[in-house]
C-alpha positions in Angstrom: 0.0 0.0 0.0 2.8 2.4 0.9 4.6 1.7 -2.3 1.5 2.5 -4.3 1.1 5.8 -2.5 4.8 6.7 -3.0 4.5 5.9 -6.7 1.5 8.1 -7.0 3.3 10.9 -5.2 6.3 10.4 -7.5 4.1 10.6 -10.6 2.4 13.7 -9.3 5.7 15.3 -8.5 7.0 14.5 -12.0 3.8 16.1 -13.6 4.2 19.2 -11.4 7.8 19.6 -12.4 7.0 19.2 -16.1 4.2 21.8 -15.7 6.6 24.1 -13.9 9.3 23.8 -16.6 6.6 24.4 -19.3 5.4 27.5 -17.5 8.9 28.8 -17.2 9.5 28.2 -20.9 6.3 29.9 -21.9 7.1 32.9 -19.6 10.5 33.2 -21.2 9.0 33.2 -24.7 6.4 35.7 -23.7 9.1 38.0 -22.3 11.1 37.7 -25.6 7.9 38.5 -27.6 7.2 41.5 -25.4 10.8 42.8 -25.8 10.5 42.3 -29.6 7.2 44.2 -29.7 8.6 47.0 -27.6 11.5 47.4 -29.9 9.2 47.4 -32.9 7.0 49.9 -31.3 10.0 52.2 -30.6 11.1 51.9 -34.2 7.6 52.7 -35.5 7.3 55.6 -33.1 10.6 57.1 -34.5 9.4 56.6 -38.1 6.1 58.3 -37.3 7.8 61.2 -35.6 10.1 61.6 -38.6 7.1 61.7 -40.9 5.3 64.3 -38.7 8.5 66.4 -38.7 8.7 66.1 -42.5 5.0 67.2 -42.9 5.6 70.1 -40.6 8.6 71.3 -42.6 6.7 70.9 -45.9 3.8 73.0 -44.4 6.3 75.7 -43.3 7.8 75.7 -46.8 4.3 76.2 -48.4 3.4 79.0 -45.9 6.7 80.8 -46.3 
């Protein structure tokens, strides 16, 4: 009886460890994706700011 309970506990422990490893892997991937998206957002922000500045300078040229 005790051997059966120990085997069940060992099985449960193995499943919990596997789930923990999977959660860590998914978290790492999510953080990498977040970092990638933040970098992309910063690049797009710079591009938009450059376009806005160009439009402003064109408007000033037309007015002047």
